N, C-alpha and C positions, 0 to 999 in steps of 0.2 A: 484711766478710768478707775484704777484702784483707789485713787485719792478722792473719789466722789465727783459729783457734778459741779460743785462749787455754788456760790450764791447766784451767779448769772444763769448757770445751767439749771439749777433747781427752779428758778423763776420761769425759765423757758419751758421746762418740762411740765410745770403746773399749768402754764398758759396753754400749752398744746392739748393737754387733757380737757381743760375747760372749753377750748374751741371745738374739740371733737364732740363733747357732750351737747354743746349748743347746736352743732350741726345735726346731731341725731334728733333733738327735740324739734328743730326747724323742719327737718325732712318729714317727720311724722305729721306735724301740723299742716305742712303744704299738701301732703298726700290726702289727709283727711279732708281738708278744705276743698280740694279739687273735686271730690265726689260728694260734696254737700254735707259732710258729717260735722255737726255742731255738738260740742260737749254738753250733755244735760246733767251729768254728774261727774265730779272730779275724781272720785275714788278709783274707777277703772283706769283712768289715765295715770294716776299716781302709781298704781300697781303696775301698769305698763312700763313706766319709766324705771321703777325699781327693778322689774324683771330684766329690762334691757341693760341696766347698769350691772347686774349680776352676771348676765350672759357675756357682756364685754369684759367683765372682770375675769371670767373663766379663760377667755382668749388671751388676756394680758398675762395671766399666770402661765398659760400654755406656752407663751412666748419665751419667758425666761426659764421654763422648765425643759421643754422639748427641743426648742430651736438652738439652745446652747450646744447641743450635740454637733450641729452643722459647723460651728466655728472652731471646735476643739482641735481638729487635725491641722487646720491652717495656722492656728496660734502656736501649737506645740512643735510645728515643723519650721517655724519662722517664715512662713510663706507670706503672712500678713501680720502687721501689728495688731494687738488685741482691739484697741479702739476702732481702727479702720474695719477690721473684720466683723465686729459686732454691728456696726452701722451698715456695712455692706450686706450682711445677712438679713438684717431687719428690713432693708429696702426690697430685697428680692423676695422675702416672705410676703411683703405688701403686694408686690406684683403677682405672686402666685395665687393669692386670694382673689385679687381683681379679675384674673383670667380663668378662674376655676369654672368647671362645668355645672356644678350643683348636684351631680349624681350621688356623691358620698353624703351630702347634706340630707337628702330625702331618704337614703338608705338607713341612716341613723334614726330618722323620725319614725320610720315604719316598725322599729322595734317597740315603740310605746304601745300600750293597751289601746285598742280601737275605740273603746267608749270614752277614754280621756281625750283622744285626738278629736273626736266628734264634738266634745264639750270643753274644748281647751279654754274657752273664755269664762267658764264657770269657776266656782270657788275650788273645786277639785283640780281643775286644770292649772290654776295658779299654784296650788299646793304641790302639784307635780313638778312644775318648772322650778320652783324655788328649792324643793327638796333635792332634785337631781343635780342642779348646778352648785348649790352650797356644799353638798357632799363631795362633789368632784374637786371644788376649790380646796376644801379642808384637806383632802388626801394629798393633793398636789403640793400644797404648801408644806405639809408635814414631811413628805419625802424630799422636797427641795431643800428644806432646812437642814436635813441630815446628809445632803449631798448625794442622794441616791437617785440615779437616773430611772425614774418610774415612768409608766406610760400614760399620758393624758387620754389617749384613745381607750385603753383598758379601763381607766377610771370612770370615763363618762358612760361607757357601755355597762359597766357594773352598776353604776347609779341608776341607769334606765331600768335594768333588770330588777333592782331593789324596789323601785317605785311600782313596777308592774306586779311584783309578788305581793307587796303590802297592799295595793289596791284590790287584788283578788281576795286576799285574806279578809279585808274589811267588808267585802261584799259576800262573805260566806262561801267563796269558792276555794279550791285548792290552790296553793301558791304557784304551781306549775302552769295553771291556766292563764296567768297574767302576762305571759311573755310569748312573743313569736319565736319559738325555740329553733325553727328551721333557719330563720334569718340570723338568730343569735349564734347558732352553730357555724353558719357560713362565715360570719364575722370572726368568731372565736378561732376557726381554723386559720383564717388569714393572720390573726395576731399570733397564733402559736407557730405557724410555719415560717413566718417572715424572719424571726431571729435565727432559726435553724438555717434558713437560706442565706442570711447575712453571714453567719459564722462559716458555713461551708464554702460559699462562693468567694468570700474575701480571702480565706486561707488558700484556696486553689489559685486565685488570681495573683496572690503575693508569691507563691511558689513559682508560678509561670513566669512572673516578672524576674525573679532571681535567675531563672534559666536563660531567659531571653535577653535581658538587659544586664550587662556585667559591670556596670559602673558602681564600684564599691562605696562611693560616697552616698548612694541612695539608701544603703542598708546600715549606715552608722548613725549614731546619735548626733543631731545637729550641734555644731560647735559655736560657742560664743556669740549667739544670736545671728550667725550667718544665714542668709536665705539659701534655699536649695538652688540647684542649677535651673536656668531659665525655663526649660521645657517642663520639668517636673513641678516647678512653682506655678506655671500656667495651668498645669493639670489639676493641681490642688485647689487653686482659686476657682477653676471651672467647676470642679465637683462640689466645692462649698456652695457656689452659686446655685448649682443644680439641686442640691439637697434642700437648701433654703427655699427655692422656688417650689419644689415638690412638696415640701412640708406645708407651705402656705396653701397650695392648691388642694391638699388632702386634709390636713388637720383643721385649717381655717374653715372648712365647710361644716364641720360639726357645730360650731357656734352659729353659723348662718342658718342651719336647719332649725335649730331651737329658737332663734330670733324670729324666723318666719312663722313658727307655730305660735309664738307669743302675739305677733302682730295679727295673725288670722283670728285669734280668739278675742282680741280687744277692739280691733278696728276692721272687722270683716268686710265692710263696704269698699275699703281701699285695698285690702290685701288678699282676700279670699280667692278672688278670680283675677286672672291676668287680663286687664282691660286694654293692654297694648298689643293684643294678637293682630296679625294682618287682616285686612278686609276679606280675604278669601276664606278665613277660618271657619265661619259659620256654614258656608256651602260644603266645605270638606268634612266638617264635623257631621253634618246631616248625612252625607253619602257614606261615611265610615260607620255611622250608627245603623244605617239600613243594612250594610254588609255584615255587621256584627250580629244583628238579630237574625239575619238569614243563616249565618253560620251556626247559631244555636238551634235553629230548626223550629218547627211548629209544635213546641212543647208547652206553651203557656196556658195554664188553666184559665178558663174564661172568667172565673170569679176572684182570681187573685188581684188585689188592689196594690197600688204603689206602697202604701204603708206597710202592708204584710210583706211585700217583696223586700223592702228595706230591712225589715227585722230579720228576714231569712238570711239575707246576704251578710248582715252584721254578725249574726250567730256563726255563720260559716267562717268568717275571718277570725272571730274570737276563739271558737272551739276547734277549728280545723277539721270539722267532720263533714264530709260530702254526703248529701242526701238526695233523694229523687227530685225534691223541689228546688234544689240550688240553681240549676240551669234555667228553669222557668222563671225563678225570682230575678235572676240576672237579666233575663230578656225583658221582663216587665220594667225593671229599673232603667235599662238602656233606653227603652222606648219613652219612658217618662222624662228622663233627662233631656232627650232629643226634643220632645214636645215643648219643654220649658225654654230651652235655648232658642228654638225656632220661633216661639211666640213672642220673644223679646227682640229678636232680630240680630242681636250680638251680645257678647258678654259685657260690653261696655254699657248696654242698656238695661241690664238686670237691676231691678230696684233694690234698695237697701234691705227691705224685709225679706227678700227672697234669696239674697246672696249666700247666706250661711247654709241654707238647705240645699241649694244647687251644688255648692262646693262639696258638702258632705256626701251627696249622692254620687258626684263624679269621683271623689276619693274612694268610696266604697266599690264602685264599679272597677276602678283601676286596680285596687288591691285584690279583688276577687279574680280578675283575669290573670294577674301575676301568679296567684296561687294555683289557678286552674292549669297552668302550664306544667305543673309538677303532679297534677292529679290524674292518676291512671284510670280511676273509676269514671271520670267524665266522658271518656270515649271520644274525645275530639281529635279529628284527623290534623295533620300538619297544615293543610290548606285552611281549615277552619280556625286553628290557633293563629295562623298568620293574619286572618281578617280581624280577629280579636285583638291581636297585638298592635295592629295599625290603628284600631280604634282606641286602644289604651294610649298610644302616642298622642292622639288628639285630646284625650282627657288630661294627660300630663302637661300638654302645652298650655291648657287653660287654667291649671291649678298650681303647677310646680315651676315657680319663677322666683327670682331673687332680685329685688330692686338694687340699682347700682349703689345707692347710699348705704345699704346693709353691707355690701361687700367692702366699701370704703371704710366704714366704721370698724368692722372686724379686722381688716387689714391693718388699720392704724393701731388697734389694741394689740395685735399680735407683734407688729413691728416695734412698738414702744416696749412691750414686755421683753423682746429679745435684747434690747439695749440696756436693760436694767439689772436683771438678776442672773446673768449668764455664768458668773465665775464659779459658783459652787459645783455645778454640773460639769463644766469644762475641766476643772481640776481632777475630778473623778475619772472622766474619760481619758484625759491626757496622761495622768500620772499613776492611777491606782488600779488600772485593770491588768496591765502586764507588769512583769518584774524589771523590764528595761524601758528606757525612754522611747517614745514613739519615733520611728524613722520616717524619712520622706516616702519611701515605697509603701510602708504600712498605712500611712495616712491616706495616700492616693487610692490604695486597694479598697480600704474600708469605705471611703467616700463614694467611689465609683459604684460599688455594689449597692450601697444605701440609696443612691440616686436612682439607679435603674429599678430597684425593687419598689420604691415609693411611686415612681411614675407608672409602673405596671399596675400597681393596686389602684391608683387613681383612675386609670383607664378602665378598669373593671368595676369601678364604683364601690371598692372595698376600703374601709379604713385600716391602716396599718400604723405601727408605732415607729416614728423616727428614732426614738430612744432605743427601742429593742433592736432595730435593724443595725444602727450604727455602733452601739455598744458591743453587740455580738460580732460585728464585722471587725472591730478593733481586737476583740479577744481571738477571733479567727486568725488574724494576721500574727498575733503573738504566738499562737500555737504553731502556725505554719513556719515561723522563724525559729521555733524551739526556745523562745525566750522565757516561757513559763508564765503562769498567771498568778496574780495575788489572790489567793483563795478567800481571804477575808472579804475583799471587795466583791468577788464573784458570788460568795455566799450571800452577801447583802443584796446584791442585784437579784439573785434568784428568789430570795425571801420576799423582796418587794414585788417581784413579778407574780409570785404565787399568792401573796396576801392582798394584792390590789383588788382583784375581783370580789372576794368575800367581804373585805373591809368596806369597799365602796357600796356593795349590795346592802350590807347591814346599816351603814350610815344613812344611805338614801331612804331605805325602808323605814327606819325609825323616824327620820325627819319628816317623811311624808305623813306618817301616822299622827305626828304632832301638829303639823300644818293643816291637816285635814280637819282637826278639831277647832283650829283658830279661824280659818277662812269661812 
């Protein structure tokens, strides 16, 4: 692969990209046609295609930037040849995306300003999507070119924060009001703690392995391209597979969440509501709505209308300030959503003109309930919160879904990216973190810890950085072995990790201000 793809390979690679784009266009066209959407203007669909192209471009860059970490250990321990390892990793990234839950995808989306989420199909919505994706791609490409393993998760979250701050400033608010800081803090803690966990656990696992497994060959530099002993080779390949799969299931979801936001804004009739819910959904939704309003109690002012309730709930989500009218407003909103769903009989029967409004109301109710779970002033008992949480599950089942074709498109972009630009990051991880060559035991320890950490974060719906976890894991094994670290590389890694958030915040904020004037 060092020699390039060659003529046949380049033609095949180009054909694969063209086929994937045709598949995306056809899928959107089929979904829109199935619900009776006929394009009356071509500009929104051109913007949609451009936004999808940029979103898939982000996942492509993510593939050769972050996923390269997964193959570094198997390549530098001779467990797999580079060309086979890269294709192998790309395939399991693909599977990871296809089988992902979607929890991380919508966790990322909830960081965005509520007013932009509710109006994502507007000019401001397109400015938001273009700004955060282009800023993330620019920073990822810059750090990849320098061979610095930076975090795509860190970059995307910084871009989202930058858009939120810029949007708040443009509307005369303080910059701090444009971001869900509680969610940002939760994600920031996951991103901060994961490399510390990677470093510490990998070092401990390596030391334990040295005590328990006395085979000296495992702790020496691989000789003359010789593969490791069979059992450690199997372990290295297994962990490479696990990290690749976990990376796909975690990192791949970030692009899926943004793509769904784009689709909801431009083709709401097809994508705002899950029209494939089971037949029993409407009955269960009605029962859960009644239980939720009962949990909130008889607090509803007789004169509060759905319009005012919607405004009250939106302010609560945006400003994070609980007031006496918050619970009554939520009760009115729940009752109004239930009335609308029951009047149409099912989500599949909701007419095009009403889809966006119902979806927005369901989103607002879901986000309000999520925040109320941490609101001490609400005075809701555990039993009442359980009823509200069950109702929230019904809301999310109707709004938080990801079509199979979106998963396939993101998986394809991530997999192809893995097979293209892997080498710069692999060389840094394999040669430039420690002062000695990576040994079999070090590679296995770092990969095992990375795989477990990413799977755990995926289970909790938190985004973590494959780059951070694995790079710090390799550094931990070097420290555990007493090999020493190359401080120039460590300094560059730390600098990239420190600068990623402020630089992506600044880039995205500036781009949003520019795009807000253009669209």
